[in-house]
C-alpha positions as CSV (number, residue, x, y, z in Angstrom):
1,M,0.5,4.6,-6.8
2,N,-3.0,5.6,-7.6
3,V,-6.6,5.1,-6.3
4,G,-7.4,1.5,-7.2
5,T,-3.9,0.1,-6.9
6,M,-3.7,-3.2,-5.0
7,V,-1.1,-3.0,-2.2
8,I,0.4,-4.8,0.8
9,R,2.2,-3.3,3.8
10,A,5.9,-2.7,3.2
11,Y,6.7,-3.1,6.9
12,A,6.5,-6.1,9.2
13,W,2.9,-7.2,9.9
14,H,1.5,-10.3,11.4
15,A,0.2,-11.4,8.0
16,I,0.2,-10.5,4.3
17,V,-3.1,-8.7,4.0
18,P,-3.9,-7.3,0.6
19,G,-5.6,-3.9,0.3
20,I,-6.7,-1.4,-2.3
21,I,-6.0,2.4,-2.3
22,V,-9.4,4.1,-2.0
23,E,-8.3,7.7,-1.6
24,E,-5.2,10.0,-1.9
25,E,-4.8,12.8,0.6
26,I,-2.4,15.7,0.2
27,D,-1.7,17.7,3.5
28,I,0.1,21.0,3.3
29,H,2.2,21.7,6.4
30,T,3.4,25.2,7.1
31,T,5.4,27.0,9.8
32,N,5.3,30.7,10.7
33,D,7.4,31.3,7.6
34,E,5.4,30.3,4.5
35,R,8.7,29.6,2.7
36,E,9.0,26.5,4.9
37,S,5.8,24.8,3.8
38,F,5.7,21.3,2.4
39,E,3.2,18.7,1.1
40,M,2.7,15.3,2.5
41,C,0.9,12.6,0.6
42,H,-1.1,9.8,2.4
43,F,-3.1,7.0,0.9
44,V,-6.3,5.7,2.5
45,V,-6.2,1.9,2.2
46,Q,-9.2,-0.5,2.6
47,W,-7.7,-3.8,3.7
48,S,-9.2,-7.2,3.0
49,D,-9.6,-7.8,6.7
50,G,-12.1,-5.0,6.9
51,T,-9.9,-2.3,8.4
52,Q,-9.0,1.0,6.8
53,T,-5.8,2.9,7.5
54,R,-3.9,6.0,6.3
55,E,-0.5,5.1,5.0
56,M,2.5,6.9,3.5
57,Y,3.9,5.9,0.1
58,E,7.0,4.4,1.9
59,E,4.7,2.1,3.9
60,L,3.2,0.4,0.9
61,D,4.3,-2.1,-1.7
62,T,2.3,-2.7,-4.9
63,F,0.8,-6.1,-4.7
64,L,2.4,-7.7,-7.7
65,D,5.8,-5.9,-7.5
66,N,6.5,-7.7,-4.2
67,P,8.8,-10.8,-4.7
68,H,7.2,-12.6,-1.7
69,I,3.7,-12.3,-3.3
70,E,5.0,-13.3,-6.7
71,N,6.6,-16.4,-5.2
72,M,3.4,-17.3,-3.3
73,I,1.3,-16.9,-6.5
74,N,3.8,-19.0,-8.5
75,K,3.9,-21.7,-5.8
76,K,0.0,-21.9,-5.7
77,E,-0.1,-22.1,-9.5
78,V,2.4,-25.0,-9.5
79,E,0.6,-26.8,-6.7
80,S,-2.8,-26.5,-8.5
81,G,-1.3,-27.3,-12.0
82,H,-2.3,-23.9,-13.5
83,R,0.9,-22.7,-15.1
């Protein structure tokens, strides 16, 4: 996933709200022993409902790779006669 990728939440939410990744943030976490440091990647997502959140990779699905979205798009195309 990159800045500009259209996404939805991969976890249960009250609605399917599309969003777009607007920023990628890398946080470096260290302990007292530098050998135990690690990086964590977060994405800042601007949602179509006007909210903005910070999500991990695992919390997001790309918009068109989600079978539920694909089924909804196909259903709408069939209903409108655009296929």
